[in-house]
FILUM-39989 format. One line per 2 residues: their letters; for each residue x negated, y negated, z negated of C-alpha. Coordinates in steps of 0.2 Angstrom, whole numbers, padded with zeros to 4 digits. Layout:
REM FILUM-39989
A	X,Y,Z  ...
This chain:
REM FILUM-39989
MI	-0036,0093,0113  -0041,0079,0102
MK	-0019,0074,0108  -0011,0089,0103
YL	-0020,0088,0085  -0016,0072,0085
IY	0001,0078,0089  0003,0091,0075
FL	-0004,0078,0060  0013,0064,0064
LF	0024,0079,0065  0017,0086,0046
LS	0016,0068,0042  0036,0063,0046
IS	0040,0081,0041  0032,0080,0021
SC	0035,0062,0018  0045,0060,0000
RQ	0052,0049,0014  0056,0047,0035
EK	0055,0026,0031  0044,0015,0019
KS	0047,0005,0007  0042,-0012,0007
IK	0038,-0027,-0006  0039,-0045,-0004
IT	0028,-0058,-0013  0034,-0071,-0012
DV	0025,-0081,-0025  0008,-0077,-0018
SK	-0001,-0091,-0036  0003,-0083,-0048
YQ	-0004,-0063,-0052  0008,-0048,-0052
EF	0013,-0031,-0052  0020,-0017,-0043
LL	0022,-0001,-0047  0027,0012,-0028
EC	0036,0027,-0031  0040,0045,-0025
PE	0058,0044,-0020  0061,0061,-0026
EN	0050,0067,-0041  0046,0084,-0037
KT	0038,0081,-0026  0020,0086,-0023
VN	0011,0071,-0014  -0006,0070,-0005
SL	-0006,0054,0004  -0003,0035,0003
LI	-0002,0022,0017  0001,0008,0011
EI	0003,-0010,0024  -0003,-0026,0018
NG	0004,-0041,0033  0005,-0060,0028
VI	-0006,-0073,0026  -0011,-0086,0010
DG	-0019,-0100,0006  -0032,-0094,-0004
NA	-0044,-0079,-0009  -0036,-0063,-0017
TI	-0040,-0047,-0021  -0027,-0029,-0022
IK	-0029,-0016,-0032  -0023,0002,-0032
SN	-0024,0010,-0047  -0013,0025,-0054
GK	-0013,0016,-0071  -0032,0027,-0079
NV	-0047,0030,-0071  -0044,0025,-0051
NY	-0048,0009,-0045  -0050,0003,-0028
KY	-0052,-0018,-0023  -0046,-0025,-0007
EF	-0054,-0041,-0008  -0045,-0055,0005
KR	-0050,-0071,0012  -0041,-0085,0015
GE	-0029,-0085,0031  -0020,-0070,0040
IK	-0021,-0051,0033  -0016,-0036,0042
KV	-0022,-0023,0033  -0017,-0004,0033
IF	-0024,0007,0016  -0023,0028,0019
GD	-0031,0038,0009  -0028,0054,-0002
WY	-0015,0050,-0017  -0010,0065,-0028
AP	0002,0058,-0038  0016,0051,-0036
TC	0016,0034,-0043  0003,0020,-0038
IL	0000,0003,-0047  -0004,-0014,-0036
KY	-0011,-0027,-0043  -0012,-0042,-0034
KP	-0025,-0056,-0039  -0023,-0073,-0033
NN	-0038,-0085,-0031  -0034,-0103,-0028
VD	-0019,-0099,-0019  -0003,-0108,-0019
EG	0005,-0104,-0003  0009,-0089,0007
EI	0019,-0071,0011  0014,-0056,0008
DI	0025,-0039,0016  0018,-0026,0008
KY	0023,-0011,0016  0022,0012,0007
IF	0025,0029,0011  0018,0042,-0001
Y	0016,0059,0010
């Protein structure tokens, strides 16, 4: 029964997503503060959620902040080593600001994939 609802939910997400494929960002200079604007490709699309996948490796600590640019800020802390993080939740805006803040990071690389639903 649960599997049936899961299949319906995944079907709903694939039909209602702004775009069928994820967009991606690559942070190659992990030593510098950076901001990225994530945008839903369809301007008139009603957004209900956002999926962000973060993968990579860094030789220090870093913080990624997910923000609407106003009053919503979610902070994710990453320690030295491999990064594997999936962030999925309610999001009601067609844009999102990601802020990357390194702390004693010199080398590494981070790949970020995202899709609005």
